[in-house]
C-alpha positions, 0 to 999 in steps of 0.5 A: 286051891292055890294060895293067895298073894298077901300084901301087908299095908304099912299101917299094919306093919307099924302095928306089928312093930309096936306089938313086937317091941311091947312083948320084947320089953316084957320078956326076951324073945316074946316079941319074936314069938308074937311075930312067929304066931303072926306069920303062921296066921298070915300063912293060913289066911293065904291058903284059905282067907275065907276060913275066918269071920267077916268083920265089917263090910268087906273085912275079915278078922283072924285071931292070932294064937296065944296073943290077944291080937287080930289081923283084919284084911280084905280079900281081892278075889279077882287078883287072888290077893289079901291085903292085911290092913291092921293088926289090933289088940282084941280089947280095942273098941270094935267101932275104933277098929272099923274106923281105922281099917276103913281109912286103909280100905282099897274099896 
């Protein structure tokens, strides 16, 4: 199986930056560890985007290891592309998350 191309939207990059800065302020190198866990998850998504649960409409949700965040993404099968729309703390209200990712949807 070939890997999917992964595109990270500007909004998701901002989410990542906020989380990295938050964790780095908590403990030196914790922000780097968060980013490492995210990139590992992104690689797994690229290998098999359908391995993670359906979240809403055409979105899927992949939980990060060790950190209470999830990556929310869409799969464009014909293009073999995954678009990461958001990286959000898991304690956020699911309806708020749905609203946020719907604004960035390609479909």
